[in-house]
C-alpha positions as a Markdown table, in Angstrom:
| # | Residue | x | y | z |
|---|---|---|---|---|
| 1 | Met | 6.6 | -10.0 | -23.4 |
| 2 | Leu | 7.7 | -7.9 | -26.2 |
| 3 | Leu | 4.1 | -6.3 | -25.9 |
| 4 | Ser | 5.2 | -5.2 | -22.4 |
| 5 | Ser | 8.0 | -3.9 | -23.1 |
| 6 | Leu | 7.4 | -1.7 | -26.0 |
| 7 | Lys | 4.1 | 0.0 | -24.1 |
| 8 | Gln | 6.8 | 0.6 | -21.0 |
| 9 | Gly | 8.9 | 1.9 | -23.7 |
| 10 | Ala | 6.2 | 4.3 | -25.1 |
| 11 | Tyr | 5.1 | 5.5 | -22.1 |
| 12 | Ser | 8.8 | 6.4 | -20.8 |
| 13 | Ala | 9.4 | 8.4 | -23.9 |
| 14 | Phe | 6.6 | 10.5 | -24.2 |
| 15 | Leu | 3.9 | 10.7 | -20.8 |
| 16 | Lys | 6.5 | 10.6 | -18.6 |
| 17 | Pro | 9.4 | 12.5 | -19.2 |
| 18 | Phe | 5.4 | 15.3 | -19.5 |
| 19 | Leu | 4.4 | 14.2 | -15.6 |
| 20 | Leu | 7.8 | 14.2 | -14.2 |
| 21 | Ser | 8.0 | 17.6 | -15.5 |
| 22 | Phe | 5.3 | 19.2 | -12.9 |
| 23 | Asp | 5.9 | 19.2 | -9.5 |
| 24 | Pro | 4.8 | 16.2 | -8.0 |
| 25 | Glu | 1.3 | 16.9 | -6.3 |
| 26 | Thr | 0.5 | 18.8 | -9.6 |
| 27 | Ala | 1.6 | 15.9 | -11.5 |
| 28 | His | -0.8 | 13.5 | -9.1 |
| 29 | Glu | -3.7 | 15.9 | -9.8 |
| 30 | Leu | -3.0 | 16.1 | -13.9 |
| 31 | Ala | -2.7 | 12.4 | -14.7 |
| 32 | Lys | -5.9 | 12.1 | -11.9 |
| 33 | Ser | -8.0 | 15.0 | -14.7 |
| 34 | Leu | -7.0 | 12.4 | -17.6 |
| 35 | Leu | -8.5 | 9.4 | -16.4 |
| 36 | Gly | -11.4 | 11.7 | -15.8 |
| 37 | Ile | -11.6 | 12.8 | -19.7 |
| 38 | Ser | -10.7 | 9.4 | -20.9 |
| 39 | Arg | -14.1 | 8.1 | -18.5 |
| 40 | Lys | -16.0 | 10.2 | -20.6 |
| 41 | Ile | -14.4 | 8.7 | -24.0 |
| 42 | Pro | -17.0 | 5.4 | -25.1 |
| 43 | Gly | -14.4 | 2.5 | -24.8 |
| 44 | Ser | -11.4 | 3.9 | -23.7 |
| 45 | Met | -11.1 | 2.6 | -19.8 |
| 46 | Ala | -11.8 | -0.4 | -22.0 |
| 47 | Leu | -8.8 | 0.2 | -23.7 |
| 48 | Ile | -6.8 | 0.9 | -21.0 |
| 49 | Glu | -7.9 | -1.9 | -18.7 |
| 50 | Ala | -7.0 | -4.3 | -21.9 |
| 51 | Met | -3.6 | -2.5 | -21.3 |
| 52 | Thr | -2.8 | -2.5 | -18.2 |
| 53 | Ser | -4.4 | -5.7 | -16.7 |
| 54 | Tyr | -2.9 | -9.9 | -16.2 |
| 55 | Gln | -4.9 | -12.6 | -15.9 |
| 56 | Ser | -3.6 | -15.5 | -14.6 |
| 57 | Asp | -5.1 | -18.1 | -12.8 |
| 58 | Arg | -2.1 | -19.0 | -10.7 |
| 59 | Leu | -1.7 | -15.4 | -9.7 |
| 60 | Lys | -5.0 | -16.0 | -7.5 |
| 61 | Ala | -4.9 | -16.0 | -3.9 |
| 62 | Arg | -7.1 | -16.5 | -0.8 |
| 63 | Val | -5.7 | -14.3 | 2.2 |
| 64 | Ala | -7.5 | -13.5 | 5.5 |
| 65 | Gly | -11.1 | -15.3 | 3.7 |
| 66 | Ile | -10.7 | -12.7 | 1.0 |
| 67 | Glu | -10.3 | -13.6 | -3.0 |
| 68 | Phe | -7.8 | -11.4 | -4.7 |
| 69 | Glu | -7.4 | -12.0 | -8.4 |
| 70 | Asn | -3.6 | -11.6 | -8.0 |
| 71 | Pro | -1.6 | -10.6 | -5.1 |
| 72 | Leu | -0.5 | -6.9 | -6.3 |
| 73 | Gly | -2.7 | -3.6 | -4.8 |
| 74 | Ile | -2.0 | 0.2 | -4.7 |
| 75 | Gly | -0.7 | 0.9 | -1.6 |
| 76 | Ala | -2.2 | 3.8 | 0.4 |
| 77 | Gly | -1.9 | 7.7 | -0.4 |
| 78 | Phe | -1.9 | 6.9 | -3.6 |
| 79 | Asp | -6.0 | 7.1 | -4.0 |
| 80 | Lys | -6.3 | 9.6 | -0.2 |
| 81 | Thr | -9.8 | 10.5 | -1.3 |
| 82 | Gly | -11.4 | 7.5 | -2.9 |
| 83 | Glu | -12.2 | 8.7 | -6.3 |
| 84 | Leu | -9.6 | 7.1 | -8.0 |
| 85 | Tyr | -11.0 | 3.6 | -7.0 |
| 86 | Pro | -13.3 | 3.1 | -10.6 |
| 87 | Phe | -9.9 | 3.4 | -12.6 |
| 88 | Leu | -7.3 | 2.3 | -10.3 |
| 89 | Ser | -9.6 | -0.5 | -10.1 |
| 90 | Arg | -9.2 | -1.7 | -13.9 |
| 91 | Met | -5.5 | -1.0 | -14.1 |
| 92 | Gly | -4.5 | -4.0 | -13.1 |
| 93 | Phe | -4.6 | -4.0 | -9.6 |
| 94 | Gly | -5.7 | -6.9 | -7.5 |
| 95 | His | -6.6 | -4.9 | -4.7 |
| 96 | Ile | -6.8 | -0.6 | -3.9 |
| 97 | Glu | -6.1 | 0.7 | -0.8 |
| 98 | Val | -7.7 | 3.7 | -0.3 |
| 99 | Gly | -6.8 | 6.0 | 2.3 |
| 100 | Thr | -5.1 | 7.3 | 4.6 |
| 101 | Ile | -8.6 | 8.1 | 5.9 |
| 102 | Thr | -9.6 | 10.5 | 8.9 |
| 103 | Ala | -12.8 | 11.0 | 10.7 |
| 104 | Gln | -12.2 | 14.9 | 10.1 |
| 105 | Thr | -11.5 | 16.7 | 7.4 |
| 106 | Gln | -7.5 | 17.3 | 7.2 |
| 107 | Pro | -5.9 | 19.6 | 4.5 |
| 108 | Gly | -2.6 | 18.1 | 6.0 |
| 109 | Asn | 0.8 | 20.0 | 5.7 |
| 110 | Pro | 1.8 | 23.3 | 3.7 |
| 111 | Lys | 2.8 | 23.0 | 0.8 |
| 112 | Pro | 5.6 | 21.7 | -1.1 |
| 113 | Arg | 5.4 | 18.2 | 0.7 |
| 114 | Val | 6.2 | 16.0 | -1.7 |
| 115 | Phe | 9.8 | 15.9 | -3.4 |
| 116 | Arg | 11.5 | 13.4 | -5.8 |
| 117 | Tyr | 14.4 | 12.1 | -5.7 |
| 118 | Pro | 15.2 | 10.7 | -9.3 |
| 119 | Glu | 18.1 | 9.4 | -9.0 |
| 120 | Asp | 17.3 | 6.5 | -6.9 |
| 121 | Gln | 13.4 | 6.4 | -7.6 |
| 122 | Ala | 12.6 | 8.0 | -4.1 |
| 123 | Leu | 9.8 | 10.0 | -2.7 |
| 124 | Val | 10.0 | 12.4 | 0.1 |
| 125 | Asn | 6.7 | 13.4 | 1.6 |
| 126 | Arg | 5.1 | 14.7 | 4.6 |
| 127 | Met | 1.6 | 15.1 | 3.7 |
| 128 | Gly | 0.4 | 15.1 | 7.0 |
| 129 | Phe | -2.7 | 12.8 | 6.3 |
| 130 | Asn | -4.4 | 15.2 | 3.8 |
| 131 | Asn | -8.2 | 13.9 | 3.4 |
| 132 | Pro | -12.2 | 14.9 | 2.8 |
| 133 | Gly | -13.0 | 13.5 | 6.0 |
| 134 | Ala | -14.8 | 10.4 | 6.5 |
| 135 | Asp | -18.4 | 11.8 | 5.8 |
| 136 | Thr | -17.0 | 12.8 | 2.7 |
| 137 | Ala | -15.3 | 9.4 | 1.4 |
| 138 | Leu | -18.6 | 7.6 | 2.8 |
| 139 | Lys | -20.6 | 9.5 | -0.1 |
| 140 | Thr | -17.6 | 9.2 | -2.3 |
| 141 | Leu | -17.6 | 5.2 | -2.0 |
| 142 | Ala | -21.5 | 4.3 | -1.4 |
| 143 | Ser | -21.6 | 6.0 | -4.9 |
| 144 | Gln | -19.1 | 3.5 | -7.0 |
| 145 | Lys | -19.8 | 0.1 | -7.8 |
| 146 | Lys | -17.2 | -2.3 | -6.0 |
| 147 | Ile | -15.4 | -4.2 | -9.0 |
| 148 | Lys | -11.9 | -5.0 | -6.8 |
| 149 | Val | -10.9 | -5.8 | -3.1 |
| 150 | Arg | -11.1 | -2.0 | -1.3 |
| 151 | Gly | -9.6 | -1.6 | 1.8 |
| 152 | Ile | -9.8 | 1.2 | 4.3 |
| 153 | Asn | -6.9 | 2.8 | 5.3 |
| 154 | Ala | -7.7 | 5.0 | 9.0 |
| 155 | Gly | -5.6 | 7.3 | 10.6 |
| 156 | Lys | -6.1 | 9.4 | 14.0 |
| 157 | Thr | -6.7 | 13.0 | 12.9 |
| 158 | Lys | -4.0 | 15.5 | 13.7 |
| 159 | Ile | -6.0 | 17.2 | 16.3 |
| 160 | Val | -7.8 | 14.2 | 18.6 |
| 161 | Pro | -6.0 | 14.2 | 21.7 |
| 162 | Asp | -4.5 | 10.7 | 22.4 |
| 163 | Glu | -7.0 | 9.7 | 25.0 |
| 164 | Lys | -9.8 | 10.0 | 22.2 |
| 165 | Ala | -7.5 | 8.1 | 19.7 |
| 166 | Ile | -10.0 | 4.9 | 19.5 |
| 167 | Glu | -13.0 | 7.1 | 19.0 |
| 168 | Asp | -11.7 | 8.9 | 16.3 |
| 169 | Tyr | -10.0 | 5.9 | 14.3 |
| 170 | Val | -13.5 | 3.3 | 15.4 |
| 171 | Tyr | -15.8 | 6.6 | 13.7 |
| 172 | Thr | -14.1 | 6.4 | 10.6 |
| 173 | Leu | -13.8 | 2.2 | 9.9 |
| 174 | Lys | -17.3 | 1.9 | 11.2 |
| 175 | Asn | -18.6 | 4.2 | 9.0 |
| 176 | Leu | -16.9 | 3.2 | 5.9 |
| 177 | Ser | -16.3 | -0.6 | 7.0 |
| 178 | Pro | -19.8 | -1.9 | 4.6 |
| 179 | Tyr | -17.9 | -0.4 | 1.1 |
| 180 | Ala | -14.5 | -2.1 | 2.6 |
| 181 | Asp | -12.6 | -6.2 | 2.2 |
| 182 | Tyr | -10.9 | -5.3 | 5.0 |
| 183 | Val | -9.8 | -2.6 | 7.0 |
| 184 | Val | -6.4 | -0.7 | 8.6 |
| 185 | Ile | -5.4 | 0.4 | 11.7 |
| 186 | Asn | -2.4 | 3.2 | 10.3 |
| 187 | Ile | 0.0 | 4.1 | 13.3 |
| 188 | Ser | 3.2 | 4.6 | 11.2 |
| 189 | Ser | 3.4 | 7.7 | 9.6 |
| 190 | Pro | 6.1 | 10.0 | 10.2 |
| 191 | Asn | 3.7 | 13.3 | 9.3 |
| 192 | Thr | 1.5 | 13.0 | 12.3 |
| 193 | Pro | 2.8 | 14.2 | 15.2 |
| 194 | Gly | 2.8 | 11.3 | 17.9 |
| 195 | Leu | 1.2 | 9.0 | 16.1 |
| 196 | Arg | 4.2 | 6.2 | 16.4 |
| 197 | Asn | 4.3 | 6.5 | 19.9 |
| 198 | Phe | 1.1 | 4.1 | 19.7 |
| 199 | Gln | 3.8 | 1.3 | 18.7 |
| 200 | Lys | 5.3 | 1.0 | 21.9 |
| 201 | Gln | 4.1 | -2.2 | 23.7 |
| 202 | Glu | 1.5 | -0.6 | 26.1 |
| 203 | Asn | 0.2 | 2.1 | 23.7 |
| 204 | Phe | -0.1 | -0.4 | 21.0 |
| 205 | Val | -2.3 | -2.9 | 22.9 |
| 206 | Ser | -4.4 | 0.0 | 24.6 |
| 207 | Leu | -5.3 | 1.3 | 21.3 |
| 208 | Ile | -6.1 | -2.3 | 18.9 |
| 209 | Gln | -7.7 | -3.6 | 22.1 |
| 210 | Gly | -10.1 | -0.6 | 22.4 |
| 211 | Ile | -10.3 | -0.5 | 18.7 |
| 212 | Thr | -11.7 | -3.9 | 18.6 |
| 213 | Asp | -13.9 | -4.0 | 21.4 |
| 214 | Asp | -15.8 | -1.1 | 20.4 |
| 215 | Leu | -15.9 | -2.1 | 16.9 |
| 216 | Gly | -17.5 | -5.2 | 18.5 |
| 217 | Lys | -18.0 | -9.0 | 18.1 |
| 218 | Asn | -20.4 | -8.3 | 15.3 |
| 219 | Phe | -17.9 | -6.4 | 12.8 |
| 220 | Asn | -15.7 | -9.0 | 10.4 |
| 221 | Leu | -13.7 | -7.5 | 8.3 |
| 222 | Pro | -9.9 | -8.1 | 8.8 |
| 223 | Val | -8.2 | -5.7 | 10.8 |
| 224 | Phe | -5.1 | -4.7 | 10.0 |
| 225 | Val | -2.3 | -2.8 | 11.1 |
| 226 | Lys | 0.5 | -0.7 | 9.5 |
| 227 | Phe | 3.9 | -0.7 | 10.8 |
| 228 | Ala | 7.0 | 2.0 | 10.6 |
| 229 | Pro | 10.7 | 0.2 | 9.7 |
| 230 | Asp | 12.6 | 2.2 | 12.2 |
| 231 | Met | 11.5 | 0.4 | 15.1 |
| 232 | Glu | 14.4 | -1.5 | 16.7 |
| 233 | Ile | 13.3 | -5.2 | 15.5 |
| 234 | Pro | 13.2 | -7.0 | 19.5 |
| 235 | Asp | 10.5 | -4.1 | 19.4 |
| 236 | Leu | 8.8 | -5.4 | 15.7 |
| 237 | Glu | 9.1 | -9.1 | 17.1 |
| 238 | Ala | 7.0 | -8.4 | 20.0 |
| 239 | Leu | 4.7 | -6.1 | 18.7 |
| 240 | Leu | 4.3 | -9.5 | 15.8 |
| 241 | Glu | 3.8 | -11.6 | 19.1 |
| 242 | Thr | 0.8 | -9.3 | 20.0 |
| 243 | Cys | -0.8 | -9.1 | 16.6 |
| 244 | Leu | -1.0 | -12.4 | 17.6 |
| 245 | Asn | -3.0 | -12.9 | 21.1 |
| 246 | Leu | -4.9 | -9.7 | 19.6 |
| 247 | Lys | -6.1 | -12.0 | 17.0 |
| 248 | Leu | -5.8 | -9.6 | 14.1 |
| 249 | Gly | -6.3 | -9.9 | 10.5 |
| 250 | Gly | -2.6 | -9.2 | 9.2 |
| 251 | Val | 0.5 | -6.7 | 9.5 |
| 252 | Ile | 1.2 | -3.9 | 6.4 |
| 253 | Leu | 5.4 | -4.0 | 6.6 |
| 254 | Thr | 6.3 | -1.2 | 6.2 |
| 255 | Asn | 4.9 | 2.6 | 6.3 |
| 256 | Thr | 7.9 | 5.0 | 5.1 |
| 257 | Thr | 10.8 | 5.5 | 6.9 |
| 258 | Val | 12.2 | 8.6 | 8.3 |
| 259 | Asp | 16.2 | 7.8 | 7.4 |
| 260 | Lys | 17.0 | 9.3 | 4.6 |
| 261 | Ser | 20.8 | 8.4 | 4.8 |
| 262 | Ala | 20.6 | 5.8 | 1.5 |
| 263 | Leu | 20.0 | 8.6 | -0.2 |
| 264 | Lys | 22.7 | 10.0 | -2.9 |
| 265 | Lys | 22.0 | 13.6 | -2.2 |
| 266 | Tyr | 22.0 | 13.3 | 1.4 |
| 267 | Pro | 22.4 | 15.3 | 3.5 |
| 268 | Asn | 21.6 | 18.0 | 0.8 |
| 269 | Val | 17.7 | 16.1 | 1.1 |
| 270 | Glu | 14.6 | 17.3 | 3.1 |
| 271 | Met | 14.5 | 16.2 | 6.3 |
| 272 | Glu | 11.1 | 16.5 | 7.5 |
| 273 | Gly | 8.7 | 13.6 | 5.7 |
| 274 | Gly | 8.9 | 9.9 | 5.1 |
| 275 | Leu | 11.1 | 8.1 | 2.2 |
| 276 | Ser | 9.6 | 5.3 | 0.2 |
| 277 | Gly | 11.3 | 4.0 | -2.7 |
| 278 | Thr | 14.3 | 1.9 | -3.8 |
| 279 | Pro | 16.4 | 3.1 | -0.7 |
| 280 | Leu | 13.9 | 1.1 | 1.6 |
| 281 | Lys | 14.0 | -2.0 | -0.4 |
| 282 | Asn | 15.6 | -4.5 | 1.3 |
| 283 | Arg | 14.8 | -2.7 | 5.3 |
| 284 | Ser | 11.1 | -3.4 | 4.2 |
| 285 | Thr | 12.2 | -7.0 | 3.0 |
| 286 | Glu | 13.8 | -7.6 | 6.1 |
| 287 | Phe | 10.7 | -6.6 | 8.0 |
| 288 | Val | 8.7 | -9.1 | 6.2 |
| 289 | Arg | 11.5 | -11.9 | 6.7 |
| 290 | Ile | 10.8 | -11.2 | 10.4 |
| 291 | Ala | 7.2 | -11.5 | 10.5 |
| 292 | Tyr | 7.2 | -14.5 | 8.7 |
| 293 | Arg | 9.4 | -16.1 | 11.0 |
| 294 | Ile | 7.2 | -14.8 | 14.2 |
| 295 | Leu | 3.9 | -15.4 | 12.3 |
| 296 | Lys | 4.6 | -19.0 | 10.8 |
| 297 | Gly | 1.4 | -18.1 | 8.6 |
| 298 | Arg | -0.8 | -17.4 | 11.3 |
| 299 | Ile | -1.9 | -14.0 | 9.8 |
| 300 | Pro | -0.9 | -12.9 | 6.6 |
| 301 | Ile | 1.7 | -10.2 | 5.8 |
| 302 | Val | 1.0 | -6.8 | 3.1 |
| 303 | Gly | 4.8 | -6.5 | 1.9 |
| 304 | Val | 5.4 | -2.7 | 0.9 |
| 305 | Gly | 8.4 | -0.5 | -0.3 |
| 306 | Gly | 10.3 | -0.4 | -2.9 |
| 307 | Ile | 9.0 | -3.1 | -5.3 |
| 308 | Asp | 9.9 | -1.6 | -8.7 |
| 309 | Ser | 9.7 | -4.7 | -11.2 |
| 310 | Gly | 8.9 | -8.3 | -11.2 |
| 311 | Pro | 12.7 | -9.7 | -8.9 |
| 312 | Ser | 11.5 | -7.1 | -6.3 |
| 313 | Ala | 7.8 | -7.8 | -6.2 |
| 314 | Leu | 8.7 | -11.6 | -6.2 |
| 315 | Glu | 11.8 | -10.8 | -3.6 |
| 316 | Lys | 8.9 | -9.6 | -1.0 |
| 317 | Ile | 6.9 | -12.9 | -1.5 |
| 318 | Leu | 9.7 | -15.4 | -1.3 |
| 319 | Ala | 10.1 | -13.2 | 2.1 |
| 320 | Gly | 6.8 | -14.4 | 3.5 |
| 321 | Ala | 4.3 | -11.6 | 1.6 |
| 322 | Asp | 1.3 | -13.1 | 1.0 |
| 323 | Leu | 0.2 | -9.7 | -0.6 |
| 324 | Ile | 2.7 | -6.6 | -1.6 |
| 325 | Gln | 1.2 | -2.9 | -2.6 |
| 326 | Ile | 3.4 | -0.6 | -4.4 |
| 327 | Tyr | 3.2 | 3.4 | -5.0 |
| 328 | Thr | 6.9 | 5.3 | -5.4 |
| 329 | Gly | 7.5 | 2.6 | -8.2 |
| 330 | Tyr | 4.0 | 3.3 | -9.7 |
| 331 | Ile | 4.9 | 7.2 | -9.9 |
| 332 | Tyr | 8.3 | 6.3 | -11.8 |
| 333 | Gln | 7.2 | 3.5 | -14.0 |
| 334 | Gly | 4.0 | 4.3 | -14.9 |
| 335 | Pro | 0.7 | 2.4 | -15.4 |
| 336 | Phe | 2.2 | -0.8 | -17.4 |
| 337 | Leu | 4.1 | -1.8 | -13.8 |
| 338 | Pro | 1.3 | -4.1 | -12.9 |
| 339 | Phe | 1.4 | -5.9 | -15.6 |
| 340 | Leu | 4.9 | -6.2 | -16.0 |
| 341 | Ile | 5.2 | -7.5 | -12.8 |
| 342 | Leu | 2.1 | -9.9 | -12.9 |
| 343 | Glu | 3.5 | -11.2 | -16.1 |
| 344 | Phe | 6.9 | -12.1 | -14.5 |
| 345 | Leu | 5.3 | -14.3 | -11.3 |
| 346 | Asp | 2.8 | -15.7 | -13.4 |
| 347 | Arg | 6.2 | -16.5 | -15.9 |
| 348 | Phe | 8.5 | -17.3 | -12.9 |
| 349 | Leu | 5.3 | -19.9 | -11.4 |
| 350 | Lys | 4.9 | -22.1 | -14.5 |
| 351 | Lys | 8.9 | -22.1 | -15.5 |
| 352 | Asn | 9.0 | -23.5 | -12.1 |
| 353 | Gly | 6.7 | -25.6 | -11.7 |
| 354 | Phe | 4.2 | -24.1 | -9.2 |
| 355 | Asn | 0.5 | -23.6 | -9.5 |
| 356 | Ser | -0.4 | -20.9 | -7.4 |
| 357 | Ile | 0.8 | -18.1 | -6.2 |
| 358 | Ser | 0.6 | -18.8 | -2.8 |
| 359 | Glu | 2.9 | -21.4 | -3.1 |
| 360 | Leu | 6.0 | -19.1 | -3.4 |
| 361 | Val | 5.2 | -17.6 | 0.4 |
| 362 | Gly | 8.3 | -18.0 | 2.4 |
| 363 | Lys | 10.3 | -19.7 | 0.2 |
| 364 | Glu | 12.9 | -17.6 | 0.2 |
| 365 | Lys | 15.3 | -20.6 | 2.0 |
| 366 | Glu | 13.9 | -23.6 | -0.1 |
| 367 | Gly | 16.4 | -24.6 | -3.2 |
| 368 | Ala | 17.8 | -22.0 | -5.6 |
| 369 | Phe | 15.0 | -21.4 | -7.8 |
| 370 | Val | 15.1 | -20.5 | -12.2 |
| 371 | Arg | 14.5 | -16.8 | -12.3 |
């Protein structure tokens, strides 16, 4: 515990101020370059892995038929190209979700398109699925050794009309599936015009049924769907019931929100784009809680939104998340956050007499735990 606090303190005192002095996209590219340089230094990646990884059998979980070393993953959006997978897979995560990848190359929206709100530990982004496209991503993934569980998050190419969306998604999913353990259909980004219309019941059934039919019976990977936090609760409940009927592999809750009212600087904020980070935490946790009540463990739930510490990770799991993912918290808290979260979860399990992280899923109402 002391050592992990010292590591986090050193990052906060030195590297964090340096990275945050740049605009978000420049800082991301700089961090990516630093990782690339470190890979060329003998022994550096082994040292990074030792400093950022936490191992415990109590944290292992079997979800959607997949064995996870731990329940914590990096959410889609951090590694849009697949190029960071070799590094992220050695930085404490149990799974890495690559993407969002579209069938065609996409430059995304004009810059600037990512905005920090440090007072709220939040980001607003309107990236617009900037990515190299499925063909280039295929070459990248094919050149790598798969170390940790890898998910592929697929989105619709912006210029593709809705009536062609099924084949657009299927192109990405079919081509990249040999290098994935699970796939995700992203219909919840606020930065592709009209994408969230696929969350309407009739459109949802048509799209998902069409994709799964086109993938065929021999497609043996779990198919997850990622939802937005801005829909009405009855609509969410209806979609979750539909997920059961469609026999999907799981749901991811949630993507970013278009509601910026929780920000301290509101309304002096970038109104276009999705908000992530601490202001999203309660809403995303409530969606996880509702999903657990509806799904009753029949398909897995991945909880995303506002996780930036051990307690906030535990909250998502107790609400019903089988797996959890971080993104904005990782940007603000840095590379030792996975270690801190997993160490906290393991200590919690040990202190309360649990043998597996899976025993905590959905148990928030079953007695007062020692924290």
